[in-house]
C-alpha positions as CSV (number, residue, x, y, z in Angstrom):
1,M,0.0,-0.3,-0.1
2,V,1.1,3.3,-0.9
3,F,1.2,6.5,1.7
4,D,1.1,10.1,0.4
5,G,1.1,12.9,3.2
6,G,-0.9,10.2,5.4
7,R,-3.7,9.5,2.8
8,M,-3.8,6.0,2.1
9,E,-3.8,5.6,-2.3
10,K,-5.1,2.7,-3.9
11,I,-3.0,0.3,-5.5
12,D,-2.7,0.3,-9.3
13,I,-3.9,-3.2,-9.3
14,R,-3.4,-4.2,-13.1
15,S,0.3,-3.0,-13.0
16,L,0.8,-6.1,-10.7
17,Y,2.6,-9.2,-11.8
18,F,0.7,-12.1,-10.6
19,S,2.9,-13.2,-8.0
20,E,2.3,-9.6,-6.5
21,L,-1.3,-10.3,-6.6
22,E,-1.1,-13.4,-4.7
23,E,0.6,-11.9,-2.2
24,I,-1.4,-9.3,-1.2
25,F,-4.3,-11.5,-1.2
26,R,-2.4,-13.5,1.2
27,E,-1.8,-10.3,3.5
28,M,-5.7,-9.9,3.1
29,G,-6.5,-13.4,4.2
30,E,-7.9,-14.2,1.4
31,R,-7.3,-17.7,-0.5
32,T,-5.0,-17.3,-3.5
33,F,-7.0,-18.9,-5.9
34,R,-8.9,-15.9,-5.9
35,A,-5.8,-13.9,-7.0
36,G,-6.0,-16.2,-9.9
37,Q,-9.7,-15.4,-10.7
38,V,-9.0,-11.9,-10.6
39,Y,-5.8,-11.6,-12.5
40,G,-8.2,-13.6,-15.3
41,W,-10.6,-10.8,-15.1
42,L,-7.9,-8.2,-15.4
43,H,-6.4,-9.4,-18.2
44,E,-8.1,-12.3,-20.4
45,K,-11.5,-10.9,-20.0
46,M,-10.0,-6.9,-19.6
47,A,-12.7,-6.1,-17.3
48,E,-13.1,-2.5,-16.7
49,D,-14.8,-2.7,-13.1
50,F,-14.7,-5.0,-10.1
51,E,-18.4,-5.4,-10.1
52,Q,-17.8,-7.4,-13.6
53,M,-16.1,-10.0,-11.8
54,S,-19.0,-11.9,-11.3
55,N,-17.4,-15.4,-9.6
56,L,-16.3,-13.3,-6.8
57,P,-18.4,-12.9,-3.6
58,A,-20.1,-9.0,-3.4
59,K,-18.0,-8.5,-0.2
60,L,-14.9,-9.4,-1.9
61,R,-15.5,-7.2,-4.7
62,K,-16.3,-4.2,-2.3
63,V,-13.1,-4.8,-0.8
64,L,-11.1,-4.9,-3.9
65,G,-13.0,-1.6,-5.2
66,E,-11.7,0.3,-1.7
67,R,-8.3,-1.2,-1.9
68,F,-7.6,-1.1,-5.5
69,E,-7.6,1.4,-8.8
70,L,-9.1,0.1,-11.7
71,T,-9.2,2.4,-14.8
72,M,-9.5,1.9,-18.5
73,P,-8.7,4.6,-20.9
74,E,-11.9,6.5,-22.3
75,P,-12.0,6.9,-26.0
76,V,-12.4,10.8,-26.9
77,E,-12.0,9.9,-30.6
78,E,-12.0,7.7,-33.0
79,R,-10.7,8.6,-36.9
80,I,-10.8,5.7,-39.5
81,S,-8.8,5.7,-42.7
82,R,-10.9,5.5,-45.8
83,I,-7.5,4.3,-47.4
84,D,-6.5,1.3,-45.7
85,G,-9.1,0.9,-42.5
86,T,-6.3,2.1,-40.0
87,R,-8.0,3.2,-36.6
88,K,-6.2,6.1,-34.7
89,Y,-7.5,6.5,-31.6
90,L,-7.4,9.6,-28.7
91,F,-7.7,8.3,-25.2
92,R,-8.5,10.1,-22.2
93,L,-6.7,8.7,-18.9
94,A,-8.1,8.9,-15.4
95,D,-6.2,12.0,-14.4
96,G,-7.6,14.0,-17.8
97,N,-4.4,13.7,-19.7
98,V,-4.7,12.5,-23.3
99,I,-3.0,10.0,-25.3
100,E,-2.8,8.4,-28.7
101,S,-2.8,4.8,-30.0
102,V,-3.3,3.3,-33.6
103,W,-4.7,0.2,-34.9
104,M,-3.4,-1.4,-38.0
105,K,-4.5,-4.5,-40.1
106,Y,-2.0,-6.5,-42.0
107,Q,-2.0,-9.6,-43.5
108,H,0.0,-11.1,-40.7
109,G,-2.3,-10.0,-38.0
110,N,-3.6,-6.5,-36.2
111,S,-0.8,-4.2,-34.7
112,V,-1.1,-1.8,-32.1
113,C,1.1,1.2,-32.1
114,I,1.1,2.8,-28.3
115,S,2.3,5.4,-26.5
116,S,4.6,5.2,-23.4
117,Q,4.3,8.6,-22.1
118,A,1.7,11.5,-22.3
119,G,3.7,13.7,-24.5
120,C,7.7,13.9,-24.7
121,R,10.7,15.6,-24.0
122,M,13.1,14.2,-26.7
123,G,12.5,17.3,-28.9
124,C,12.9,15.5,-32.1
125,C,12.2,18.2,-34.9
126,F,9.8,16.2,-37.0
127,C,7.7,14.9,-34.6
128,A,4.2,16.3,-33.5
129,S,4.5,14.4,-30.0
130,T,7.4,16.2,-28.6
131,L,6.1,19.9,-29.1
132,D,4.0,20.6,-25.7
133,G,7.0,18.7,-23.7
134,L,6.3,15.8,-21.4
135,E,3.5,15.7,-19.2
136,R,4.1,12.3,-17.5
137,N,5.3,8.6,-17.8
138,L,2.2,6.3,-18.4
139,T,1.5,3.3,-15.8
140,P,1.9,-0.1,-17.1
141,S,-1.8,-0.4,-16.7
142,E,-2.5,2.5,-18.9
143,M,-0.3,1.1,-21.6
144,L,-2.3,-2.1,-21.1
145,G,-5.4,-0.5,-21.4
146,Q,-4.4,1.0,-24.9
147,V,-4.1,-2.4,-26.3
148,Y,-7.1,-3.9,-24.2
149,K,-9.4,-1.1,-25.2
150,I,-8.7,-1.2,-28.6
151,Q,-8.9,-5.0,-28.6
152,A,-12.6,-4.7,-27.0
153,L,-13.7,-1.4,-29.6
154,T,-12.6,-3.5,-33.0
155,K,-13.7,-6.8,-31.6
156,E,-10.4,-8.2,-33.2
157,R,-7.5,-9.8,-31.6
158,V,-4.2,-8.0,-31.5
159,S,-1.2,-10.1,-32.1
160,H,1.6,-7.4,-32.8
161,I,2.8,-4.2,-30.6
162,V,4.8,-1.3,-31.7
163,M,6.1,1.0,-29.0
164,M,6.3,3.9,-31.4
165,G,3.5,6.2,-30.2
166,S,4.1,9.3,-27.8
167,G,7.0,9.2,-25.7
168,E,10.6,7.4,-25.4
169,P,10.3,4.0,-23.9
170,F,13.4,3.9,-22.1
171,D,12.5,7.5,-20.3
172,N,10.1,5.5,-19.0
173,Y,12.3,2.2,-18.5
174,D,10.8,0.0,-15.4
175,G,7.2,0.9,-16.6
176,V,7.7,-0.5,-20.3
177,I,9.7,-3.4,-18.7
178,R,6.7,-4.1,-16.4
179,F,4.3,-3.9,-19.4
180,L,6.3,-6.1,-21.6
181,R,6.2,-8.9,-18.9
182,L,2.4,-8.3,-18.3
183,I,1.3,-8.2,-21.9
184,S,3.3,-11.3,-22.8
185,D,2.2,-13.5,-19.6
186,E,0.8,-16.6,-20.2
187,R,-2.2,-15.9,-18.2
188,G,-3.2,-12.7,-19.8
189,L,-3.1,-11.7,-23.4
190,N,-0.2,-13.8,-24.1
191,I,1.1,-11.7,-27.0
192,S,4.5,-13.3,-28.2
193,L,7.6,-11.0,-27.2
194,R,8.7,-11.7,-30.6
195,N,6.0,-9.8,-31.9
196,I,6.8,-6.8,-29.9
197,T,8.8,-3.5,-31.4
198,V,10.4,-1.1,-28.7
199,S,11.9,2.2,-30.7
200,T,14.4,4.1,-28.9
201,C,15.5,7.6,-30.0
202,G,18.9,6.6,-29.1
203,I,19.1,6.4,-25.1
204,V,22.6,4.2,-24.7
205,P,21.9,3.2,-21.1
206,G,18.5,2.1,-21.7
207,I,19.7,-0.1,-24.9
208,E,22.4,-1.6,-22.5
209,K,20.3,-2.4,-19.9
210,F,17.4,-3.5,-21.9
211,A,20.0,-6.2,-23.6
212,G,20.0,-7.9,-20.3
213,E,16.3,-8.3,-19.6
214,G,16.0,-11.6,-21.6
215,L,13.4,-10.3,-23.4
216,P,13.4,-11.4,-27.2
217,V,11.8,-7.9,-28.6
218,T,12.6,-6.4,-31.5
219,L,14.8,-3.1,-30.9
220,A,14.0,-0.1,-33.1
221,L,16.5,2.8,-33.3
222,S,15.4,5.8,-34.6
223,L,18.4,6.9,-36.6
224,H,17.2,9.4,-39.3
225,A,20.8,10.7,-40.4
226,P,24.1,8.9,-41.3
227,N,26.1,11.5,-39.2
228,D,26.2,13.6,-35.9
229,Q,26.2,16.3,-37.5
230,V,22.8,16.0,-39.4
231,R,21.4,14.0,-36.4
232,Q,22.0,16.5,-34.0
233,K,20.1,19.0,-36.1
234,L,17.1,16.7,-36.1
235,M,17.3,14.9,-32.5
236,P,18.7,17.1,-29.7
237,I,19.2,13.4,-27.9
238,A,22.1,13.2,-30.5
239,K,24.1,15.7,-28.5
240,A,24.2,13.4,-25.5
241,Y,24.8,10.2,-27.5
242,P,27.0,10.0,-30.5
243,L,26.1,7.7,-33.4
244,S,29.4,5.7,-32.2
245,Q,28.0,4.9,-29.0
246,V,24.7,4.1,-30.0
247,L,25.8,1.9,-32.9
248,K,28.4,-0.1,-30.2
249,A,25.3,-0.4,-27.9
250,C,23.2,-1.8,-31.0
251,R,25.6,-4.3,-32.0
252,D,26.0,-5.4,-28.2
253,Y,22.4,-5.7,-28.1
254,F,22.3,-8.3,-31.2
255,D,25.3,-10.3,-29.9
256,K,23.3,-10.6,-26.4
257,T,19.9,-11.5,-27.5
258,G,20.4,-12.5,-31.2
259,R,17.4,-10.2,-32.4
260,R,18.2,-8.1,-35.4
261,L,17.5,-4.5,-35.4
262,T,15.4,-1.9,-37.2
263,F,17.0,1.3,-38.0
264,E,14.2,3.9,-38.8
265,Y,15.3,6.7,-41.0
266,S,12.4,9.4,-41.7
267,L,13.6,11.2,-45.3
268,V,13.3,14.9,-45.0
269,K,13.4,16.9,-48.1
270,G,16.8,18.9,-48.4
271,I,18.1,17.4,-44.8
272,N,18.8,13.9,-45.3
273,D,17.8,12.6,-48.4
274,N,20.3,13.1,-51.1
275,L,22.8,10.0,-52.4
276,K,25.8,11.2,-50.4
277,E,24.0,10.5,-46.9
278,A,22.8,7.3,-48.5
279,G,26.5,6.5,-48.9
280,E,27.4,7.6,-45.5
281,L,24.1,5.2,-44.5
282,A,25.8,2.1,-46.0
283,R,29.1,2.7,-44.4
284,L,27.7,3.3,-41.0
285,L,25.7,0.1,-41.1
286,K,27.9,-2.2,-43.0
287,G,28.2,-5.2,-41.0
288,V,25.4,-4.5,-38.6
289,H,22.5,-7.2,-38.0
290,G,19.6,-5.5,-39.1
291,H,17.6,-3.5,-41.5
292,V,16.6,0.1,-42.8
293,N,13.3,1.0,-42.9
294,L,12.8,4.4,-44.7
295,I,9.7,6.5,-43.8
296,P,8.4,9.5,-45.9
297,V,8.3,11.8,-43.3
298,N,4.6,13.2,-42.1
299,P,4.6,16.9,-42.7
300,V,3.9,18.6,-39.1
301,R,2.3,21.8,-39.0
302,E,4.1,23.5,-36.5
303,R,7.5,22.7,-38.6
304,D,8.7,23.6,-41.9
305,F,10.0,20.0,-43.2
306,A,8.8,18.5,-46.0
307,R,8.8,14.9,-47.3
308,S,11.4,14.0,-50.1
309,D,9.7,13.1,-53.3
310,Q,9.0,9.7,-54.6
311,K,12.5,10.0,-57.0
312,A,14.4,10.7,-53.9
313,I,13.0,7.9,-51.9
314,R,13.4,5.4,-55.1
315,E,17.0,6.3,-55.4
316,F,17.9,6.5,-52.0
317,K,16.4,2.6,-51.6
318,E,18.7,1.4,-54.7
319,F,21.6,2.9,-53.4
320,L,21.3,1.2,-50.2
321,E,20.4,-2.1,-51.7
322,K,23.5,-1.9,-54.2
323,A,25.3,-1.3,-51.3
324,G,24.2,-4.6,-49.6
325,I,21.9,-3.1,-46.9
326,A,18.7,-4.5,-46.3
327,V,16.1,-1.7,-46.6
328,T,12.2,-1.3,-47.0
329,I,10.1,1.4,-47.6
330,R,7.5,1.8,-44.7
331,R,3.9,0.9,-46.0
332,E,2.0,4.6,-45.1
333,M,-0.7,3.8,-42.8
334,G,-3.9,6.3,-42.2
335,R,-2.0,9.3,-43.7
336,D,-5.4,10.7,-44.2
337,I,-6.5,10.5,-40.4
338,E,-3.1,12.4,-39.2
339,G,-1.7,8.8,-38.4
340,A,1.6,10.4,-37.4
341,C,3.2,10.5,-33.9
342,G,1.3,13.2,-31.8
343,Q,-1.0,15.0,-34.6
344,L,-4.2,14.0,-33.2
345,R,-3.5,14.6,-29.7
346,R,-1.4,18.1,-30.5
347,G,-4.8,19.2,-32.5
348,F,-7.1,18.3,-29.2
349,L,-4.8,20.3,-27.0
350,S,-4.6,23.5,-29.0
351,G,-8.5,23.1,-30.1
352,N,-8.0,22.4,-33.6
């Protein structure tokens, strides 16, 4: 139980591991099989209220409501792409903060892109998520809630998760690790860790620590430039962690986990999309186990960046291929519904 100035705060029950819930039930004098029932309601049936837990005694449901917090993100807005069926959600959290999530349908299954923070403090110049700064980290239950709520709304199973929404996952390290262990728990949704991608802008200590967690997820590095000079213009975090350190951490991640990396590269017209930079990128990634994901940048109203034209994108890709670099162009999803990170939230907060 958490205390704040003498006031007893409720425990965030959906953020607890099963072993932690069992221990609390023992301390409460409850039989531990009840913990299993509750855990199933939380993570299999995705209950939003203790009163839904119909196989529990009424007295226990009342006690749970008094001791524990159980919330679910509230849908504020849903946009559905007429192009590809992508759905973008704006959710309101219990404290009034708003976050974004995206549901995307692929041949291999349904993927959800979730946020790990309300806002972001990384300051990347082409991203709308960071324009209003960081409000706070999300709890594991709030990250889970995005997946659970979208699965309930779409009535389709989620099979893949990408942590590429608002926020830097390694800036909320402990919360993200707990989320990953909960979402992959066989007692819950049991989503394979191999179907989960965690994206980072390059926080070296986070990458190094993450490599030792024993979680076989895919690590995606927001690279976006082939050298420190250009990268520092686009991403302030690059001033703290030069590419030599970032790439070493990525190599070490592969050595420890055996998981190939994805290098995200947003193509910005006149900034990082010419063949000179393609050559630098090929040299930088030579011998690194991973592939490059080229992303035609989504224009953000508050920035003056423009996306590269199709000819430049094609030539950039072809140059990398000839240099022996595995490369794809990301399929654009939800472009007509402001599918890029932070755009919907930013519009809501600014009243547009």
